[in-house]
C-alpha positions as CSV (number, residue, x, y, z in Angstrom):
1,M,-36.9,-6.5,7.1
2,L,-39.1,-4.1,7.0
3,R,-38.8,-3.5,3.5
4,V,-39.8,-6.7,2.7
5,Q,-43.0,-6.5,4.6
6,V,-43.5,-2.9,2.8
7,R,-43.4,-6.0,0.1
8,R,-45.5,-8.2,0.6
9,W,-48.2,-5.9,2.0
10,A,-47.9,-3.1,-0.6
11,P,-50.4,-3.4,-4.3
12,F,-47.6,-1.8,-7.1
13,P,-44.8,-4.1,-9.0
14,N,-42.3,-0.8,-7.7
15,V,-43.5,0.3,-4.6
16,K,-41.2,3.0,-3.2
17,Y,-42.0,3.6,0.7
18,V,-40.4,5.7,3.7
19,A,-41.2,5.5,7.7
20,Q,-40.8,7.1,10.5
21,W,-38.9,5.5,13.2
22,V,-39.3,5.0,16.7
23,E,-37.4,2.6,18.3
24,N,-39.2,-0.6,17.2
25,R,-41.8,1.0,15.8
26,A,-41.8,2.8,12.4
27,S,-44.7,4.5,10.3
28,V,-44.8,3.8,6.9
29,Y,-45.8,4.8,3.9
30,A,-45.3,3.6,0.1
31,W,-46.5,4.5,-3.3
32,N,-46.4,3.0,-6.8
33,D,-42.9,4.6,-7.8
34,D,-44.5,4.5,-11.5
35,D,-46.8,6.3,-11.6
36,L,-44.9,9.2,-9.5
37,K,-42.4,9.2,-12.0
38,K,-44.5,9.6,-14.3
39,N,-46.4,12.7,-12.2
40,I,-43.2,14.1,-12.0
41,A,-41.8,13.8,-16.1
42,E,-45.7,15.5,-17.4
43,A,-45.3,18.5,-13.9
44,G,-42.2,19.4,-16.7
45,I,-39.4,18.7,-12.9
46,N,-36.0,17.3,-12.7
47,E,-36.8,14.0,-11.4
48,R,-33.5,13.7,-9.6
49,R,-34.2,17.2,-8.0
50,C,-37.0,15.1,-6.4
51,I,-37.2,14.0,-3.5
52,P,-40.8,12.1,-2.2
53,Y,-42.3,12.8,1.3
54,P,-46.6,11.6,1.7
55,E,-48.0,15.0,2.1
56,T,-48.7,13.9,6.3
57,F,-44.9,14.3,6.4
58,V,-44.8,17.9,5.7
59,R,-48.4,18.6,7.8
60,T,-47.2,20.4,11.7
61,P,-47.6,17.0,14.0
62,L,-49.0,16.5,17.1
63,Q,-48.0,15.2,20.1
64,N,-50.5,12.8,21.3
65,G,-54.3,13.1,20.5
66,V,-56.8,12.5,17.6
67,R,-57.4,14.4,14.7
68,L,-59.0,14.6,10.9
69,V,-57.0,16.6,8.5
70,S,-58.2,17.9,5.1
71,A,-56.1,17.0,3.1
72,I,-54.9,18.2,-0.7
73,E,-57.1,15.3,-1.7
74,G,-59.6,13.4,0.8
75,F,-59.4,13.7,4.4
76,E,-56.7,11.9,6.3
77,A,-57.4,10.5,10.2
78,Q,-54.9,10.4,12.7
79,V,-54.0,9.3,15.9
80,W,-50.7,10.6,17.7
81,Q,-49.0,9.2,20.8
82,Q,-45.8,10.6,21.9
83,G,-44.7,12.7,18.2
84,F,-45.6,8.9,16.5
85,L,-48.2,8.4,14.0
86,A,-49.5,5.6,15.0
87,F,-52.5,5.1,13.1
88,S,-53.7,6.3,10.0
89,R,-56.5,6.4,7.7
90,W,-57.2,8.6,4.2
91,W,-61.2,8.8,2.9
92,P,-61.8,10.7,-0.1
93,R,-64.0,12.6,1.2
94,S,-65.5,13.1,5.0
95,P,-66.0,9.6,6.7
96,S,-69.7,8.8,7.9
97,Q,-70.1,8.9,11.9
98,S,-69.2,4.8,11.0
99,E,-66.3,5.2,9.2
100,W,-64.6,7.2,11.8
101,D,-66.2,4.6,15.3
102,M,-64.1,1.4,13.2
103,F,-60.8,3.0,12.7
104,L,-61.3,4.4,16.6
105,R,-61.4,1.1,17.1
106,A,-59.1,-0.3,15.1
107,S,-56.5,2.2,16.3
108,G,-56.4,0.2,20.0
109,I,-56.9,3.9,21.8
110,P,-58.6,3.7,25.5
111,L,-62.7,2.8,25.1
112,D,-62.9,6.2,26.6
113,Q,-61.2,8.2,23.7
114,Q,-63.8,6.4,20.9
115,A,-66.8,7.7,21.7
116,G,-67.8,11.5,19.8
117,P,-68.9,12.8,16.4
118,V,-66.9,13.5,13.4
119,P,-64.6,16.6,14.2
120,E,-64.5,19.3,12.4
121,P,-61.5,18.4,9.2
122,T,-58.7,20.3,11.0
123,P,-56.0,22.3,8.1
124,A,-52.7,21.4,9.4
125,E,-49.9,23.9,7.5
126,F,-47.0,22.7,5.4
127,L,-43.9,22.8,7.5
128,E,-40.6,23.8,4.7
129,V,-39.0,20.6,6.1
130,P,-40.0,17.1,6.8
131,W,-41.2,16.8,10.8
132,I,-39.5,13.4,10.6
133,H,-35.8,14.9,10.3
134,K,-35.3,17.2,14.0
135,D,-32.4,18.6,12.6
136,G,-33.7,20.9,10.4
137,Y,-32.1,21.6,6.7
138,L,-29.1,19.6,7.2
139,G,-31.8,16.6,7.9
140,A,-32.9,17.2,5.1
141,T,-29.7,17.3,3.1
142,W,-29.1,13.6,4.7
143,S,-31.7,12.5,3.4
144,L,-30.1,12.7,0.3
145,L,-29.0,8.9,1.5
146,E,-32.3,7.1,0.9
147,D,-32.1,7.7,-2.9
148,P,-29.4,4.7,-3.7
149,R,-28.1,7.3,-6.4
150,Y,-26.9,9.8,-4.1
151,A,-25.6,7.6,-1.1
152,V,-23.2,6.0,-4.3
153,A,-21.5,8.8,-5.2
154,L,-21.5,9.9,-1.9
155,A,-19.8,6.4,-0.9
156,T,-17.4,6.3,-4.1
157,L,-16.1,10.1,-2.5
158,V,-15.6,9.1,0.7
159,A,-14.0,6.1,-0.4
160,A,-11.5,7.4,-2.9
161,P,-8.5,8.8,-0.5
162,F,-9.3,5.3,1.1
163,I,-8.7,2.9,-2.0
164,Y,-5.7,5.3,-3.0
165,L,-3.5,5.1,0.1
166,G,-5.1,1.2,0.4
167,M,-3.5,0.8,-2.9
168,E,-0.2,2.8,-1.9
169,F,-0.1,1.2,1.1
170,A,0.0,-2.4,-0.8
171,T,2.1,-1.6,-3.4
172,L,5.4,-0.8,-0.7
173,A,3.8,-3.9,1.4
174,I,5.1,-5.2,-1.6
175,A,7.8,-3.7,-2.7
176,N,9.0,-4.0,1.2
177,A,8.3,-8.0,0.8
178,R,10.5,-8.5,-2.3
179,V,13.5,-6.5,-0.8
180,K,13.6,-8.2,2.5
181,S,13.3,-11.4,0.1
182,N,15.8,-9.9,-2.1
183,I,18.4,-9.4,0.9
184,E,17.9,-12.8,2.4
185,T,18.2,-14.6,-0.8
186,L,21.6,-12.6,-0.8
187,S,22.5,-13.1,3.4
188,V,22.1,-17.1,2.1
189,E,24.1,-17.0,-1.3
190,T,27.0,-14.8,0.3
191,Q,27.1,-16.3,3.5
192,G,30.2,-18.7,1.9
193,I,32.1,-15.8,0.7
194,R,31.9,-14.6,4.2
195,K,32.4,-16.8,6.3
196,L,35.7,-17.3,4.3
197,R,36.0,-13.3,4.5
198,S,35.8,-13.1,8.5
199,T,38.9,-16.4,8.7
200,A,41.4,-14.3,6.7
201,I,40.2,-10.9,8.6
202,A,41.1,-13.5,12.6
203,N,43.5,-15.0,10.2
204,L,45.3,-11.3,9.6
205,D,47.8,-10.9,12.3
206,E,49.0,-14.7,11.8
207,I,49.7,-13.9,7.7
208,E,51.9,-10.6,8.7
209,D,53.7,-12.7,11.3
210,Y,54.3,-15.3,9.2
211,L,55.0,-12.7,6.1
212,A,57.3,-10.4,9.0
213,L,59.7,-14.4,9.2
214,E,60.6,-14.1,5.5
215,V,63.8,-12.9,4.8
216,Y,63.7,-12.9,1.2
217,P,62.6,-11.3,-1.4
218,S,60.1,-14.2,-3.3
219,Q,61.1,-16.0,-5.9
220,Y,57.7,-13.9,-8.1
221,E,60.2,-10.5,-7.1
222,I,62.5,-10.9,-8.4
223,M,62.2,-12.8,-11.7
224,T,60.2,-9.6,-12.2
225,L,62.7,-7.1,-11.1
226,A,64.8,-9.5,-13.8
227,L,63.2,-9.7,-16.7
228,G,63.1,-5.5,-16.2
229,L,67.1,-4.9,-16.3
230,L,66.8,-7.3,-19.5
231,Q,63.7,-6.7,-20.8
232,T,65.4,-3.9,-24.1
233,M,68.3,-6.9,-24.3
234,N,66.0,-9.6,-26.7
235,V,67.2,-11.8,-24.2
236,K,65.3,-15.9,-23.4
237,I,66.0,-17.4,-20.2
238,P,66.0,-21.6,-21.2
239,E,66.5,-22.0,-17.0
240,W,66.2,-20.6,-13.7
241,T,67.1,-21.6,-10.1
242,Y,66.3,-19.6,-6.8
243,D,67.0,-20.8,-3.0
244,V,67.4,-19.3,0.0
245,G,69.6,-15.8,-1.5
246,T,70.7,-17.4,-4.5
247,L,69.9,-16.8,-8.4
248,S,71.2,-18.8,-10.7
249,F,69.9,-18.8,-13.5
250,A,70.5,-18.4,-18.2
251,L,69.8,-16.5,-20.8
252,R,70.2,-16.4,-24.8
253,P,70.7,-13.0,-26.8
254,S,70.0,-12.7,-29.9
255,T,72.6,-10.5,-30.0
256,E,76.0,-9.6,-28.8
257,V,75.6,-8.8,-25.1
258,D,79.1,-8.0,-23.1
259,A,78.4,-9.9,-19.5
260,T,81.0,-7.5,-18.1
261,V,78.0,-5.2,-18.9
262,L,75.1,-7.5,-17.3
263,I,77.5,-7.9,-13.9
264,T,77.3,-3.7,-13.5
265,M,73.2,-3.3,-14.7
266,F,72.6,-6.3,-11.9
267,E,75.2,-5.1,-9.0
268,K,73.9,-1.5,-9.6
269,S,70.0,-2.4,-9.6
270,G,70.7,-3.2,-5.1
271,S,68.8,-6.6,-5.7
272,F,71.9,-8.3,-5.9
273,A,75.5,-9.4,-5.1
274,N,78.2,-10.6,-6.5
275,V,77.5,-11.0,-9.3
276,T,79.2,-13.5,-11.9
277,A,78.5,-14.4,-15.6
278,S,80.1,-16.6,-17.9
279,R,79.8,-17.9,-21.5
280,G,79.1,-21.7,-22.4
281,G,76.6,-24.1,-23.6
282,Q,75.0,-24.4,-26.3
283,E,74.2,-21.4,-28.8
284,G,76.2,-18.1,-26.9
285,Q,74.8,-19.2,-23.5
286,I,75.6,-16.3,-20.6
287,R,75.5,-18.4,-17.2
288,M,74.7,-15.8,-13.9
289,R,75.2,-16.4,-10.7
290,M,74.6,-14.4,-7.9
291,D,73.4,-13.3,-4.4
292,V,70.0,-11.4,-2.8
293,L,70.1,-9.3,-0.6
294,P,68.1,-10.2,2.3
295,K,64.4,-7.5,2.6
296,P,65.3,-4.3,4.8
297,T,63.8,-5.1,8.4
298,R,59.9,-3.7,8.7
299,T,58.0,-3.4,11.8
300,V,55.4,-4.7,12.7
301,S,52.2,-2.0,14.2
302,R,50.3,-3.9,17.0
């Protein structure tokens, strides 16, 4: 709001200002920034190392009272109230009595304080730090933030770690969301498999009990054993019958085979008994019949 008001009454195209705030009141000084930059350049000074302040802000202030200050150029009348520069006016030469009286009336001070001659100009001393910075050199350093260039640089420096941490947090959040999404997808896709597995585990005891009731080996086990015994003889098995402990099959050898050798070989395997072999049929087939021995008794643990 103050910036808008300054632009309204400042008679410069490129205005800059500085203000002293006390509660809701402000003492404002404005200047033509183009002229100031020109003067700085002509003096051979680096603009980036300059912080402009009005002369009043670097001279010893008053707590209360009215005074006429001899400035570097001209004279400045000031009204101070509780350390606040409430009213001021500048003249290129020392003001006349009428000009001084008009200044006092315009300042709004009590009537009993408006009478009197024009005071002698006061040579107020220069300060090392502007008095508007009550915290000394730290305040002078802090005032750099009034320049947008320094404010942006400091804001960038301060924000950098938070930006980095924010990006890391966002990356981790995205990765975490993807992992959760993948877990949910896998959970849905494997729901059927997990259900079947649970059912199989639940039925495991029943399956083991059922297998324990099987007295004889399975047909697959018997066929595997028989083919293992016959693998060196180069024979074909055109017929095969296995039913409740009895096995019969026909084999067709590619060369002459002694039936006695077959009987002895199956008897010695330890899985068959009462083995018989006879020749008959076409192409020299040998028909074999035998009993399949029961499986060893198995103890099921609970």
